[in-house]
C-alpha positions in Angstrom: 77.6 116.4 -6.8 80.5 113.0 -5.3 78.5 113.6 -2.3 74.8 114.2 -3.7 75.7 111.0 -5.4 76.4 109.0 -2.3 73.4 110.1 -0.1 71.2 108.3 -3.2 73.5 105.4 -2.5 72.8 105.4 0.9 68.9 105.6 0.6 68.6 103.3 -1.8 70.7 101.0 -0.2 68.5 101.7 2.9 65.4 101.0 1.1 67.1 97.5 -0.4 67.4 95.9 2.8 63.9 97.7 4.4 62.3 95.8 1.6 64.8 93.3 2.3 63.3 92.6 5.8 59.5 93.0 4.5 60.0 90.2 2.5 61.8 88.1 5.0 59.1 88.9 7.3 56.7 87.8 5.1 58.2 84.5 3.9 58.8 83.9 8.3 55.3 84.6 8.8 53.8 82.2 5.8 55.8 79.1 6.8 54.9 79.6 10.6 50.8 79.6 9.7 52.4 76.4 7.3 54.4 74.5 10.1 50.7 75.5 12.6 48.3 74.4 9.9 50.0 71.0 9.4 50.1 70.5 13.6 46.7 71.6 13.6 45.8 69.1 10.6 47.6 66.6 13.2 45.7 66.9 15.9 42.7 67.2 14.3 43.2 63.8 12.8 43.9 62.1 16.0 41.0 63.7 17.8 39.3 62.2 15.2 41.1 59.0 15.1 40.1 59.0 19.0 35.8 60.0 18.4 35.4 57.8 15.7 36.5 54.8 17.8 34.7 55.8 21.1 32.0 55.7 18.4 32.2 52.3 16.9 33.3 51.1 20.0 30.0 51.8 21.8 28.5 50.3 18.4 29.7 47.2 18.2 29.6 46.5 22.0 26.4 47.5 23.0 25.4 48.7 26.6 29.5 49.8 27.4 28.8 54.0 26.5 28.5 54.7 30.2 31.9 53.5 30.5 33.3 56.0 28.6 33.9 59.9 29.9 32.8 61.0 26.6 33.6 65.3 28.3 36.9 64.1 28.4 37.4 62.6 24.3 39.1 65.3 23.3 38.0 67.2 25.1 40.8 69.8 26.2 42.6 68.6 23.1 39.3 70.2 20.8 39.1 73.1 23.3 42.4 74.5 22.3 42.7 73.3 18.7 39.1 75.5 18.2 41.4 78.6 19.8 44.1 77.8 17.2 41.5 78.0 14.4 40.5 81.7 15.7 44.0 82.2 15.8 44.8 81.2 12.6 41.9 83.2 11.7 43.5 86.6 12.7 46.3 85.4 10.6 45.8 84.6 7.4 42.4 85.9 7.7 38.7 85.0 7.9 37.9 83.6 4.1 41.3 82.1 3.6 40.8 79.0 1.4 43.5 76.8 4.1 41.3 78.4 7.6 37.7 77.6 6.0 39.5 74.2 5.5 40.1 73.5 8.7 37.2 75.1 10.1 34.8 72.9 7.9 37.0 69.9 9.1 36.6 71.0 12.6 33.1 71.2 12.5 32.4 67.7 11.4 34.7 66.5 14.0 32.4 68.9 16.5 28.9 66.8 15.5 30.5 64.3 15.5 31.4 64.7 19.3 28.0 66.3 20.0 26.2 62.9 18.8 27.8 60.9 21.2 27.5 63.2 23.5 23.5 63.3 23.0 23.0 60.0 23.9 26.2 60.0 26.1 23.8 61.9 28.4 20.2 60.3 28.3 21.5 57.2 28.0 23.9 57.5 31.1 21.3 60.4 33.0 24.4 62.8 33.0 23.8 66.0 33.5 25.7 68.1 30.8 24.4 71.4 30.0 24.9 71.3 25.5 25.1 75.3 24.1 25.4 74.9 20.3 27.1 78.3 18.8 26.0 79.6 15.7 27.7 82.6 15.1 28.5 84.5 11.6 31.3 86.6 10.2 30.0 88.5 8.2 26.7 88.7 9.5 26.5 90.9 13.1 30.4 90.4 12.9 31.0 92.2 16.0 28.1 90.5 17.9 29.2 87.0 16.9 33.0 88.1 18.7 31.4 88.5 22.1 29.1 86.4 22.3 31.7 83.9 21.9 33.8 86.0 24.7 30.8 85.1 26.7 31.4 81.7 26.7 34.9 81.0 26.7 34.4 83.2 30.6 31.4 80.6 30.6 33.7 77.8 30.0 36.3 78.5 31.8 34.1 79.1 34.8 31.7 75.8 34.6 34.1 73.4 32.6 33.5 70.4 33.9 29.0 71.3 33.2 28.6 73.0 30.3 30.2 71.8 26.3 29.9 74.3 23.9 29.4 73.6 20.5 30.3 76.5 17.7 29.2 76.5 14.1 29.5 79.2 11.4 26.7 79.9 9.5 28.3 81.1 6.4 29.7 77.4 5.9 28.1 75.4 3.1 28.9 71.7 4.6 25.5 69.8 4.4 26.2 68.8 8.2 26.0 71.7 9.6 23.4 72.6 7.1 20.9 70.0 8.4 22.0 71.4 12.1 20.6 75.0 10.7 17.5 73.9 9.5 16.6 71.5 12.9 17.0 74.2 14.6 15.5 77.0 12.0 18.9 79.1 12.4 18.1 82.4 10.9 19.8 84.5 11.5 23.6 84.9 14.8 24.6 84.9 17.0 21.8 82.2 17.7 22.2 80.0 20.6 21.2 76.4 21.2 21.0 75.9 25.4 20.2 72.4 25.8 17.4 71.7 22.8 15.5 75.7 23.2 16.3 78.3 20.9 17.9 81.8 22.0 17.8 84.8 19.5 20.9 87.4 20.0 23.2 88.2 21.9 22.6 86.6 25.4 24.5 87.8 29.1 26.6 85.9 30.9 24.2 86.1 33.6 21.1 84.9 30.9 22.9 82.0 30.4 24.3 81.3 33.5 20.7 80.6 35.0 20.0 78.8 31.7 22.6 75.9 32.6 
């Protein structure tokens, strides 16, 4: 009887330790993700100031746009922020409220840079290919992910030749909705490459031939 009670006590202790470690892991994971979110929000605010500042200066000082390297404004930082949001989706889920809020903010940031870039390429005769990637985490999600991997690979190969903007068609935001309406986006994935619309998955070879 004494041995049985001793074994029961040991099992109970082991269970308590296991549950404590599990709970601590969850807490640390949540804490780390919260710190990452705060860091991403700080980065977002910094990039927003850069882009909006450039837009304001070009409006006030007419003819000055061509003196800017628009690609460098929020360039690598913006790409890294997008990658971090994707990682956060994997950690907290694609329907997490904080993740969705970050994605919406990131979409607005992207649209502002897109508008500035379009004006820059036209006014200053810059040969830059613009790719707009409309994707979904619910409709053809796997195909959208595969298309995203292809675009990442192409961007790594031609970082100074192309700019890629990705928008979740399920985000209910007026600015994103305007883009969806402009290009008559009805399904995902869909690519807009230099203002021409391509429905469905596009191979790396096909995209490279268009840029």
